[in-house]
PDB file with SEQRES, HELIX, SHEET and CRYST1 records, atoms N, CA, C and O in Angstrom:
SEQRES   1 A   75  UNK UNK UNK UNK UNK UNK UNK UNK UNK UNK UNK UNK UNK          
SEQRES   2 A   75  UNK UNK UNK UNK UNK UNK UNK UNK UNK UNK UNK UNK UNK          
SEQRES   3 A   75  UNK UNK UNK UNK UNK UNK UNK UNK UNK UNK UNK UNK UNK          
SEQRES   4 A   75  UNK UNK UNK UNK UNK UNK UNK UNK UNK UNK UNK UNK UNK          
SEQRES   5 A   75  UNK UNK UNK UNK UNK UNK UNK UNK UNK UNK UNK UNK UNK          
SEQRES   6 A   75  UNK UNK UNK UNK UNK UNK UNK UNK UNK UNK                      
HELIX    1 AA1 UNK A    2  UNK A   18  1                                  17    
HELIX    2 AA2 UNK A   57  UNK A   62  1                                   6    
SHEET    1 AA1 2 UNK A  31  UNK A  32  0                                        
SHEET    2 AA1 2 UNK A  35  UNK A  36 -1                                        
CRYST1    1.000    1.000    1.000  90.00  90.00  90.00 P 1           1          
ATOM      1  N   UNK A   1     101.049  65.095 167.172  1.00  0.00           N  
ATOM      2  CA  UNK A   1     102.224  64.576 166.487  1.00  0.00           C  
ATOM      3  C   UNK A   1     102.242  63.042 166.529  1.00  0.00           C  
ATOM      4  O   UNK A   1     102.581  62.391 165.540  1.00  0.00           O  
ATOM      5  N   UNK A   2     101.876  62.480 167.675  1.00  0.00           N  
ATOM      6  CA  UNK A   2     101.861  61.022 167.789  1.00  0.00           C  
ATOM      7  C   UNK A   2     100.814  60.414 166.869  1.00  0.00           C  
ATOM      8  O   UNK A   2     101.043  59.357 166.280  1.00  0.00           O  
ATOM      9  N   UNK A   3      99.673  61.069 166.740  1.00  0.00           N  
ATOM     10  CA  UNK A   3      98.618  60.572 165.863  1.00  0.00           C  
ATOM     11  C   UNK A   3      99.094  60.580 164.405  1.00  0.00           C  
ATOM     12  O   UNK A   3      98.858  59.627 163.663  1.00  0.00           O  
ATOM     13  N   UNK A   4      99.758  61.651 164.011  1.00  0.00           N  
ATOM     14  CA  UNK A   4     100.279  61.736 162.653  1.00  0.00           C  
ATOM     15  C   UNK A   4     101.306  60.631 162.395  1.00  0.00           C  
ATOM     16  O   UNK A   4     101.296  60.014 161.330  1.00  0.00           O  
ATOM     17  N   UNK A   5     102.175  60.382 163.343  1.00  0.00           N  
ATOM     18  CA  UNK A   5     103.173  59.319 163.218  1.00  0.00           C  
ATOM     19  C   UNK A   5     102.493  57.962 163.106  1.00  0.00           C  
ATOM     20  O   UNK A   5     102.915  57.131 162.302  1.00  0.00           O  
ATOM     21  N   UNK A   6     101.467  57.724 163.880  1.00  0.00           N  
ATOM     22  CA  UNK A   6     100.724  56.468 163.832  1.00  0.00           C  
ATOM     23  C   UNK A   6     100.054  56.290 162.469  1.00  0.00           C  
ATOM     24  O   UNK A   6     100.120  55.211 161.880  1.00  0.00           O  
ATOM     25  N   UNK A   7      99.416  57.335 161.974  1.00  0.00           N  
ATOM     26  CA  UNK A   7      98.741  57.261 160.677  1.00  0.00           C  
ATOM     27  C   UNK A   7      99.747  57.000 159.563  1.00  0.00           C  
ATOM     28  O   UNK A   7      99.508  56.154 158.702  1.00  0.00           O  
ATOM     29  N   UNK A   8     100.856  57.705 159.568  1.00  0.00           N  
ATOM     30  CA  UNK A   8     101.874  57.496 158.543  1.00  0.00           C  
ATOM     31  C   UNK A   8     102.463  56.086 158.632  1.00  0.00           C  
ATOM     32  O   UNK A   8     102.736  55.464 157.605  1.00  0.00           O  
ATOM     33  N   UNK A   9     102.659  55.582 159.845  1.00  0.00           N  
ATOM     34  CA  UNK A   9     103.167  54.229 160.028  1.00  0.00           C  
ATOM     35  C   UNK A   9     102.215  53.187 159.489  1.00  0.00           C  
ATOM     36  O   UNK A   9     102.643  52.237 158.833  1.00  0.00           O  
ATOM     37  N   UNK A  10     100.931  53.350 159.753  1.00  0.00           N  
ATOM     38  CA  UNK A  10      99.921  52.426 159.249  1.00  0.00           C  
ATOM     39  C   UNK A  10      99.828  52.476 157.725  1.00  0.00           C  
ATOM     40  O   UNK A  10      99.703  51.445 157.065  1.00  0.00           O  
ATOM     41  N   UNK A  11      99.889  53.677 157.185  1.00  0.00           N  
ATOM     42  CA  UNK A  11      99.835  53.840 155.730  1.00  0.00           C  
ATOM     43  C   UNK A  11     101.039  53.183 155.071  1.00  0.00           C  
ATOM     44  O   UNK A  11     100.884  52.466 154.082  1.00  0.00           O  
ATOM     45  N   UNK A  12     102.218  53.412 155.592  1.00  0.00           N  
ATOM     46  CA  UNK A  12     103.429  52.816 155.045  1.00  0.00           C  
ATOM     47  C   UNK A  12     103.378  51.296 155.143  1.00  0.00           C  
ATOM     48  O   UNK A  12     103.761  50.600 154.203  1.00  0.00           O  
ATOM     49  N   UNK A  13     102.910  50.782 156.265  1.00  0.00           N  
ATOM     50  CA  UNK A  13     102.790  49.340 156.453  1.00  0.00           C  
ATOM     51  C   UNK A  13     101.838  48.729 155.431  1.00  0.00           C  
ATOM     52  O   UNK A  13     102.122  47.669 154.873  1.00  0.00           O  
ATOM     53  N   UNK A  14     100.721  49.385 155.186  1.00  0.00           N  
ATOM     54  CA  UNK A  14      99.743  48.910 154.217  1.00  0.00           C  
ATOM     55  C   UNK A  14     100.329  48.906 152.810  1.00  0.00           C  
ATOM     56  O   UNK A  14     100.141  47.948 152.060  1.00  0.00           O  
ATOM     57  N   UNK A  15     101.029  49.958 152.456  1.00  0.00           N  
ATOM     58  CA  UNK A  15     101.617  50.040 151.118  1.00  0.00           C  
ATOM     59  C   UNK A  15     102.682  48.975 150.906  1.00  0.00           C  
ATOM     60  O   UNK A  15     102.752  48.382 149.830  1.00  0.00           O  
ATOM     61  N   UNK A  16     103.499  48.725 151.895  1.00  0.00           N  
ATOM     62  CA  UNK A  16     104.555  47.735 151.757  1.00  0.00           C  
ATOM     63  C   UNK A  16     104.004  46.324 151.652  1.00  0.00           C  
ATOM     64  O   UNK A  16     104.543  45.505 150.907  1.00  0.00           O  
ATOM     65  N   UNK A  17     102.945  46.028 152.381  1.00  0.00           N  
ATOM     66  CA  UNK A  17     102.354  44.694 152.351  1.00  0.00           C  
ATOM     67  C   UNK A  17     101.542  44.457 151.091  1.00  0.00           C  
ATOM     68  O   UNK A  17     101.368  43.307 150.691  1.00  0.00           O  
ATOM     69  N   UNK A  18     101.046  45.491 150.462  1.00  0.00           N  
ATOM     70  CA  UNK A  18     100.130  45.347 149.341  1.00  0.00           C  
ATOM     71  C   UNK A  18     100.842  45.079 148.018  1.00  0.00           C  
ATOM     72  O   UNK A  18     100.198  44.657 147.057  1.00  0.00           O  
ATOM     73  N   UNK A  19     102.124  45.308 147.944  1.00  0.00           N  
ATOM     74  CA  UNK A  19     102.828  45.167 146.678  1.00  0.00           C  
ATOM     75  C   UNK A  19     103.424  43.771 146.534  1.00  0.00           C  
ATOM     76  O   UNK A  19     104.220  43.328 147.362  1.00  0.00           O  
ATOM     77  N   UNK A  20     103.022  43.092 145.465  1.00  0.00           N  
ATOM     78  CA  UNK A  20     103.523  41.756 145.178  1.00  0.00           C  
ATOM     79  C   UNK A  20     103.894  41.701 143.704  1.00  0.00           C  
ATOM     80  O   UNK A  20     103.251  42.337 142.869  1.00  0.00           O  
ATOM     81  N   UNK A  21     104.910  40.955 143.397  1.00  0.00           N  
ATOM     82  CA  UNK A  21     105.287  40.732 142.007  1.00  0.00           C  
ATOM     83  C   UNK A  21     105.323  39.234 141.776  1.00  0.00           C  
ATOM     84  O   UNK A  21     105.936  38.497 142.548  1.00  0.00           O  
ATOM     85  N   UNK A  22     104.669  38.782 140.720  1.00  0.00           N  
ATOM     86  CA  UNK A  22     104.693  37.363 140.420  1.00  0.00           C  
ATOM     87  C   UNK A  22     104.703  37.163 138.910  1.00  0.00           C  
ATOM     88  O   UNK A  22     104.328  38.053 138.146  1.00  0.00           O  
ATOM     89  N   UNK A  23     105.130  36.005 138.507  1.00  0.00           N  
ATOM     90  CA  UNK A  23     105.172  35.632 137.099  1.00  0.00           C  
ATOM     91  C   UNK A  23     104.008  34.686 136.812  1.00  0.00           C  
ATOM     92  O   UNK A  23     103.787  33.713 137.531  1.00  0.00           O  
ATOM     93  N   UNK A  24     103.289  34.985 135.772  1.00  0.00           N  
ATOM     94  CA  UNK A  24     102.157  34.153 135.364  1.00  0.00           C  
ATOM     95  C   UNK A  24     102.522  33.463 134.054  1.00  0.00           C  
ATOM     96  O   UNK A  24     102.885  34.125 133.082  1.00  0.00           O  
ATOM     97  N   UNK A  25     102.429  32.157 134.029  1.00  0.00           N  
ATOM     98  CA  UNK A  25     102.699  31.375 132.824  1.00  0.00           C  
ATOM     99  C   UNK A  25     101.405  30.678 132.418  1.00  0.00           C  
ATOM    100  O   UNK A  25     100.762  30.020 133.237  1.00  0.00           O  
ATOM    101  N   UNK A  26     101.033  30.823 131.169  1.00  0.00           N  
ATOM    102  CA  UNK A  26      99.793  30.203 130.709  1.00  0.00           C  
ATOM    103  C   UNK A  26      99.972  28.705 130.496  1.00  0.00           C  
ATOM    104  O   UNK A  26     101.047  28.229 130.133  1.00  0.00           O  
ATOM    105  N   UNK A  27      98.889  27.981 130.733  1.00  0.00           N  
ATOM    106  CA  UNK A  27      98.839  26.545 130.448  1.00  0.00           C  
ATOM    107  C   UNK A  27      97.379  26.166 130.214  1.00  0.00           C  
ATOM    108  O   UNK A  27      96.508  27.036 130.246  1.00  0.00           O  
ATOM    109  N   UNK A  28      97.101  24.905 129.983  1.00  0.00           N  
ATOM    110  CA  UNK A  28      95.733  24.469 129.692  1.00  0.00           C  
ATOM    111  C   UNK A  28      94.789  24.659 130.882  1.00  0.00           C  
ATOM    112  O   UNK A  28      93.585  24.830 130.686  1.00  0.00           O  
ATOM    113  N   UNK A  29      95.309  24.632 132.103  1.00  0.00           N  
ATOM    114  CA  UNK A  29      94.456  24.755 133.290  1.00  0.00           C  
ATOM    115  C   UNK A  29      93.986  26.188 133.535  1.00  0.00           C  
ATOM    116  O   UNK A  29      92.897  26.389 134.072  1.00  0.00           O  
ATOM    117  N   UNK A  30      94.790  27.194 133.152  1.00  0.00           N  
ATOM    118  CA  UNK A  30      94.420  28.575 133.460  1.00  0.00           C  
ATOM    119  C   UNK A  30      94.053  29.380 132.215  1.00  0.00           C  
ATOM    120  O   UNK A  30      93.980  30.607 132.275  1.00  0.00           O  
ATOM    121  N   UNK A  31      93.824  28.709 131.096  1.00  0.00           N  
ATOM    122  CA  UNK A  31      93.526  29.412 129.854  1.00  0.00           C  
ATOM    123  C   UNK A  31      92.252  28.896 129.201  1.00  0.00           C  
ATOM    124  O   UNK A  31      91.870  27.738 129.367  1.00  0.00           O  
ATOM    125  N   UNK A  32      91.606  29.784 128.456  1.00  0.00           N  
ATOM    126  CA  UNK A  32      90.436  29.432 127.676  1.00  0.00           C  
ATOM    127  C   UNK A  32      90.419  30.353 126.464  1.00  0.00           C  
ATOM    128  O   UNK A  32      90.283  31.568 126.611  1.00  0.00           O  
ATOM    129  N   UNK A  33      90.555  29.792 125.276  1.00  0.00           N  
ATOM    130  CA  UNK A  33      90.615  30.617 124.069  1.00  0.00           C  
ATOM    131  C   UNK A  33      91.812  31.547 124.119  1.00  0.00           C  
ATOM    132  O   UNK A  33      92.947  31.104 124.295  1.00  0.00           O  
ATOM    133  N   UNK A  34      91.553  32.843 123.963  1.00  0.00           N  
ATOM    134  CA  UNK A  34      92.645  33.810 123.997  1.00  0.00           C  
ATOM    135  C   UNK A  34      92.772  34.483 125.369  1.00  0.00           C  
ATOM    136  O   UNK A  34      93.397  35.537 125.484  1.00  0.00           O  
ATOM    137  N   UNK A  35      92.191  33.888 126.393  1.00  0.00           N  
ATOM    138  CA  UNK A  35      92.242  34.459 127.744  1.00  0.00           C  
ATOM    139  C   UNK A  35      92.983  33.531 128.692  1.00  0.00           C  
ATOM    140  O   UNK A  35      92.970  32.311 128.529  1.00  0.00           O  
ATOM    141  N   UNK A  36      93.619  34.122 129.670  1.00  0.00           N  
ATOM    142  CA  UNK A  36      94.237  33.358 130.748  1.00  0.00           C  
ATOM    143  C   UNK A  36      93.801  33.990 132.059  1.00  0.00           C  
ATOM    144  O   UNK A  36      93.582  35.199 132.126  1.00  0.00           O  
ATOM    145  N   UNK A  37      93.678  33.189 133.086  1.00  0.00           N  
ATOM    146  CA  UNK A  37      93.128  33.653 134.355  1.00  0.00           C  
ATOM    147  C   UNK A  37      94.199  33.672 135.429  1.00  0.00           C  
ATOM    148  O   UNK A  37      94.902  32.684 135.642  1.00  0.00           O  
ATOM    149  N   UNK A  38      94.315  34.812 136.104  1.00  0.00           N  
ATOM    150  CA  UNK A  38      95.246  34.947 137.214  1.00  0.00           C  
ATOM    151  C   UNK A  38      94.561  34.479 138.486  1.00  0.00           C  
ATOM    152  O   UNK A  38      93.422  34.863 138.752  1.00  0.00           O  
ATOM    153  N   UNK A  39      95.223  33.673 139.256  1.00  0.00           N  
ATOM    154  CA  UNK A  39      94.705  33.251 140.544  1.00  0.00           C  
ATOM    155  C   UNK A  39      95.791  33.509 141.574  1.00  0.00           C  
ATOM    156  O   UNK A  39      96.765  32.763 141.676  1.00  0.00           O  
ATOM    157  N   UNK A  40      95.605  34.569 142.327  1.00  0.00           N  
ATOM    158  CA  UNK A  40      96.591  34.993 143.310  1.00  0.00           C  
ATOM    159  C   UNK A  40      95.834  35.517 144.521  1.00  0.00           C  
ATOM    160  O   UNK A  40      94.856  36.249 144.366  1.00  0.00           O  
ATOM    161  N   UNK A  41      96.256  35.167 145.686  1.00  0.00           N  
ATOM    162  CA  UNK A  41      95.534  35.481 146.912  1.00  0.00           C  
ATOM    163  C   UNK A  41      95.151  36.958 147.029  1.00  0.00           C  
ATOM    164  O   UNK A  41      94.038  37.258 147.460  1.00  0.00           O  
ATOM    165  N   UNK A  42      96.015  37.869 146.668  1.00  0.00           N  
ATOM    166  CA  UNK A  42      95.721  39.292 146.786  1.00  0.00           C  
ATOM    167  C   UNK A  42      94.819  39.841 145.695  1.00  0.00           C  
ATOM    168  O   UNK A  42      94.331  40.966 145.801  1.00  0.00           O  
ATOM    169  N   UNK A  43      94.595  39.059 144.648  1.00  0.00           N  
ATOM    170  CA  UNK A  43      93.769  39.522 143.531  1.00  0.00           C  
ATOM    171  C   UNK A  43      92.365  38.945 143.550  1.00  0.00           C  
ATOM    172  O   UNK A  43      91.405  39.656 143.252  1.00  0.00           O  
ATOM    173  N   UNK A  44      92.226  37.687 143.888  1.00  0.00           N  
ATOM    174  CA  UNK A  44      90.917  37.025 143.863  1.00  0.00           C  
ATOM    175  C   UNK A  44      89.941  37.723 144.803  1.00  0.00           C  
ATOM    176  O   UNK A  44      90.282  38.055 145.939  1.00  0.00           O  
ATOM    177  N   UNK A  45      88.732  37.939 144.318  1.00  0.00           N  
ATOM    178  CA  UNK A  45      87.663  38.602 145.088  1.00  0.00           C  
ATOM    179  C   UNK A  45      88.064  39.988 145.580  1.00  0.00           C  
ATOM    180  O   UNK A  45      87.633  40.419 146.649  1.00  0.00           O  
ATOM    181  N   UNK A  46      88.889  40.686 144.801  1.00  0.00           N  
ATOM    182  CA  UNK A  46      89.346  42.023 145.183  1.00  0.00           C  
ATOM    183  C   UNK A  46      89.165  42.975 144.002  1.00  0.00           C  
ATOM    184  O   UNK A  46      90.094  43.174 143.219  1.00  0.00           O  
ATOM    185  N   UNK A  47      87.971  43.566 143.868  1.00  0.00           N  
ATOM    186  CA  UNK A  47      87.719  44.452 142.731  1.00  0.00           C  
ATOM    187  C   UNK A  47      88.546  45.731 142.781  1.00  0.00           C  
ATOM    188  O   UNK A  47      88.610  46.448 141.782  1.00  0.00           O  
ATOM    189  N   UNK A  48      89.177  46.041 143.905  1.00  0.00           N  
ATOM    190  CA  UNK A  48      89.986  47.250 144.029  1.00  0.00           C  
ATOM    191  C   UNK A  48      91.463  47.008 143.746  1.00  0.00           C  
ATOM    192  O   UNK A  48      92.264  47.940 143.823  1.00  0.00           O  
ATOM    193  N   UNK A  49      91.836  45.774 143.420  1.00  0.00           N  
ATOM    194  CA  UNK A  49      93.243  45.467 143.139  1.00  0.00           C  
ATOM    195  C   UNK A  49      93.701  46.213 141.888  1.00  0.00           C  
ATOM    196  O   UNK A  49      92.938  46.384 140.938  1.00  0.00           O  
ATOM    197  N   UNK A  50      94.926  46.641 141.903  1.00  0.00           N  
ATOM    198  CA  UNK A  50      95.530  47.306 140.752  1.00  0.00           C  
ATOM    199  C   UNK A  50      96.589  46.370 140.199  1.00  0.00           C  
ATOM    200  O   UNK A  50      97.483  45.932 140.924  1.00  0.00           O  
ATOM    201  N   UNK A  51      96.488  46.066 138.920  1.00  0.00           N  
ATOM    202  CA  UNK A  51      97.404  45.129 138.281  1.00  0.00           C  
ATOM    203  C   UNK A  51      98.220  45.880 137.237  1.00  0.00           C  
ATOM    204  O   UNK A  51      97.668  46.604 136.408  1.00  0.00           O  
ATOM    205  N   UNK A  52      99.513  45.708 137.282  1.00  0.00           N  
ATOM    206  CA  UNK A  52     100.413  46.271 136.282  1.00  0.00           C  
ATOM    207  C   UNK A  52     101.063  45.093 135.568  1.00  0.00           C  
ATOM    208  O   UNK A  52     101.703  44.255 136.203  1.00  0.00           O  
ATOM    209  N   UNK A  53     100.900  45.030 134.256  1.00  0.00           N  
ATOM    210  CA  UNK A  53     101.425  43.920 133.472  1.00  0.00           C  
ATOM    211  C   UNK A  53     102.712  44.366 132.787  1.00  0.00           C  
ATOM    212  O   UNK A  53     102.769  45.419 132.152  1.00  0.00           O  
ATOM    213  N   UNK A  54     103.736  43.542 132.932  1.00  0.00           N  
ATOM    214  CA  UNK A  54     105.007  43.787 132.257  1.00  0.00           C  
ATOM    215  C   UNK A  54     105.391  42.531 131.494  1.00  0.00           C  
ATOM    216  O   UNK A  54     105.339  41.431 132.044  1.00  0.00           O  
ATOM    217  N   UNK A  55     105.771  42.681 130.249  1.00  0.00           N  
ATOM    218  CA  UNK A  55     106.279  41.565 129.462  1.00  0.00           C  
ATOM    219  C   UNK A  55     107.761  41.369 129.764  1.00  0.00           C  
ATOM    220  O   UNK A  55     108.480  42.330 130.037  1.00  0.00           O  
ATOM    221  N   UNK A  56     108.207  40.127 129.712  1.00  0.00           N  
ATOM    222  CA  UNK A  56     109.651  39.927 129.679  1.00  0.00           C  
ATOM    223  C   UNK A  56     110.074  40.034 128.212  1.00  0.00           C  
ATOM    224  O   UNK A  56     109.220  40.049 127.326  1.00  0.00           O  
ATOM    225  N   UNK A  57     111.362  40.107 127.952  1.00  0.00           N  
ATOM    226  CA  UNK A  57     111.853  40.323 126.588  1.00  0.00           C  
ATOM    227  C   UNK A  57     111.439  39.254 125.608  1.00  0.00           C  
ATOM    228  O   UNK A  57     111.085  39.572 124.473  1.00  0.00           O  
ATOM    229  N   UNK A  58     111.471  37.993 126.008  1.00  0.00           N  
ATOM    230  CA  UNK A  58     111.118  36.882 125.117  1.00  0.00           C  
ATOM    231  C   UNK A  58     109.637  36.938 124.755  1.00  0.00           C  
ATOM    232  O   UNK A  58     109.274  36.743 123.595  1.00  0.00           O  
ATOM    233  N   UNK A  59     108.788  37.199 125.732  1.00  0.00           N  
ATOM    234  CA  UNK A  59     107.348  37.269 125.490  1.00  0.00           C  
ATOM    235  C   UNK A  59     107.010  38.431 124.574  1.00  0.00           C  
ATOM    236  O   UNK A  59     106.183  38.285 123.674  1.00  0.00           O  
ATOM    237  N   UNK A  60     107.630  39.571 124.783  1.00  0.00           N  
ATOM    238  CA  UNK A  60     107.360  40.750 123.957  1.00  0.00           C  
ATOM    239  C   UNK A  60     107.706  40.467 122.497  1.00  0.00           C  
ATOM    240  O   UNK A  60     106.974  40.880 121.598  1.00  0.00           O  
ATOM    241  N   UNK A  61     108.805  39.772 122.256  1.00  0.00           N  
ATOM    242  CA  UNK A  61     109.198  39.445 120.880  1.00  0.00           C  
ATOM    243  C   UNK A  61     108.222  38.450 120.254  1.00  0.00           C  
ATOM    244  O   UNK A  61     107.910  38.560 119.068  1.00  0.00           O  
ATOM    245  N   UNK A  62     107.740  37.487 121.027  1.00  0.00           N  
ATOM    246  CA  UNK A  62     106.833  36.464 120.508  1.00  0.00           C  
ATOM    247  C   UNK A  62     105.414  36.994 120.320  1.00  0.00           C  
ATOM    248  O   UNK A  62     104.702  36.535 119.426  1.00  0.00           O  
ATOM    249  N   UNK A  63     104.992  37.948 121.143  1.00  0.00           N  
ATOM    250  CA  UNK A  63     103.629  38.474 121.092  1.00  0.00           C  
ATOM    251  C   UNK A  63     103.674  39.993 121.238  1.00  0.00           C  
ATOM    252  O   UNK A  63     103.581  40.501 122.355  1.00  0.00           O  
ATOM    253  N   UNK A  64     103.815  40.726 120.140  1.00  0.00           N  
ATOM    254  CA  UNK A  64     103.941  42.181 120.220  1.00  0.00           C  
ATOM    255  C   UNK A  64     102.604  42.918 120.349  1.00  0.00           C  
ATOM    256  O   UNK A  64     102.570  44.143 120.241  1.00  0.00           O  
ATOM    257  N   UNK A  65     101.513  42.200 120.575  1.00  0.00           N  
ATOM    258  CA  UNK A  65     100.182  42.805 120.633  1.00  0.00           C  
ATOM    259  C   UNK A  65      99.884  43.395 122.015  1.00  0.00           C  
ATOM    260  O   UNK A  65     100.525  43.052 123.009  1.00  0.00           O  
ATOM    261  N   UNK A  66      98.914  44.274 122.045  1.00  0.00           N  
ATOM    262  CA  UNK A  66      98.481  44.875 123.314  1.00  0.00           C  
ATOM    263  C   UNK A  66      97.875  43.798 124.209  1.00  0.00           C  
ATOM    264  O   UNK A  66      97.373  42.781 123.729  1.00  0.00           O  
ATOM    265  N   UNK A  67      97.931  44.037 125.503  1.00  0.00           N  
ATOM    266  CA  UNK A  67      97.362  43.099 126.459  1.00  0.00           C  
ATOM    267  C   UNK A  67      96.339  43.857 127.302  1.00  0.00           C  
ATOM    268  O   UNK A  67      96.510  45.047 127.569  1.00  0.00           O  
ATOM    269  N   UNK A  68      95.284  43.173 127.718  1.00  0.00           N  
ATOM    270  CA  UNK A  68      94.257  43.795 128.549  1.00  0.00           C  
ATOM    271  C   UNK A  68      94.010  42.957 129.780  1.00  0.00           C  
ATOM    272  O   UNK A  68      94.229  41.746 129.773  1.00  0.00           O  
ATOM    273  N   UNK A  69      93.553  43.603 130.836  1.00  0.00           N  
ATOM    274  CA  UNK A  69      93.265  42.919 132.089  1.00  0.00           C  
ATOM    275  C   UNK A  69      91.890  43.380 132.551  1.00  0.00           C  
ATOM    276  O   UNK A  69      91.585  44.572 132.506  1.00  0.00           O  
ATOM    277  N   UNK A  70      91.057  42.435 132.997  1.00  0.00           N  
ATOM    278  CA  UNK A  70      89.756  42.814 133.556  1.00  0.00           C  
ATOM    279  C   UNK A  70      89.407  41.865 134.686  1.00  0.00           C  
ATOM    280  O   UNK A  70      89.971  40.780 134.828  1.00  0.00           O  
ATOM    281  N   UNK A  71      88.457  42.320 135.481  1.00  0.00           N  
ATOM    282  CA  UNK A  71      87.986  41.585 136.656  1.00  0.00           C  
ATOM    283  C   UNK A  71      86.606  41.037 136.343  1.00  0.00           C  
ATOM    284  O   UNK A  71      85.711  41.797 135.973  1.00  0.00           O  
ATOM    285  N   UNK A  72      86.417  39.722 136.485  1.00  0.00           N  
ATOM    286  CA  UNK A  72      85.131  39.109 136.132  1.00  0.00           C  
ATOM    287  C   UNK A  72      84.196  38.917 137.333  1.00  0.00           C  
ATOM    288  O   UNK A  72      83.187  38.220 137.227  1.00  0.00           O  
ATOM    289  N   UNK A  73      84.526  39.524 138.455  1.00  0.00           N  
ATOM    290  CA  UNK A  73      83.704  39.401 139.656  1.00  0.00           C  
ATOM    291  C   UNK A  73      84.284  38.427 140.664  1.00  0.00           C  
ATOM    292  O   UNK A  73      83.884  38.428 141.828  1.00  0.00           O  
ATOM    293  N   UNK A  74      85.225  37.593 140.232  1.00  0.00           N  
ATOM    294  CA  UNK A  74      85.892  36.638 141.114  1.00  0.00           C  
ATOM    295  C   UNK A  74      87.404  36.742 140.943  1.00  0.00           C  
ATOM    296  O   UNK A  74      88.147  36.907 141.911  1.00  0.00           O  
ATOM    297  N   UNK A  75      87.836  36.644 139.702  1.00  0.00           N  
ATOM    298  CA  UNK A  75      89.271  36.695 139.387  1.00  0.00           C  
ATOM    299  C   UNK A  75      89.551  37.850 138.451  1.00  0.00           C  
ATOM    300  O   UNK A  75      90.700  38.066 138.064  1.00  0.00           O  
TER     301      UNK A  75                                                      
END                                                                             
């Protein structure tokens, strides 16, 4: 029972620490052509990171096109 409690505690701790929400704004420094690059400590050099993209209302109205995310080996 103690082992199960320890495992569940570690799993919960990992899940809580792994979730981050941030806002990315494009500019000349982080963009090239039609691409923009995310630089965030939990994402860089992490091919297993899971990214969920959400538009805010203003962005969705200005750019109604689909968005894609990929990992280039570093970012």
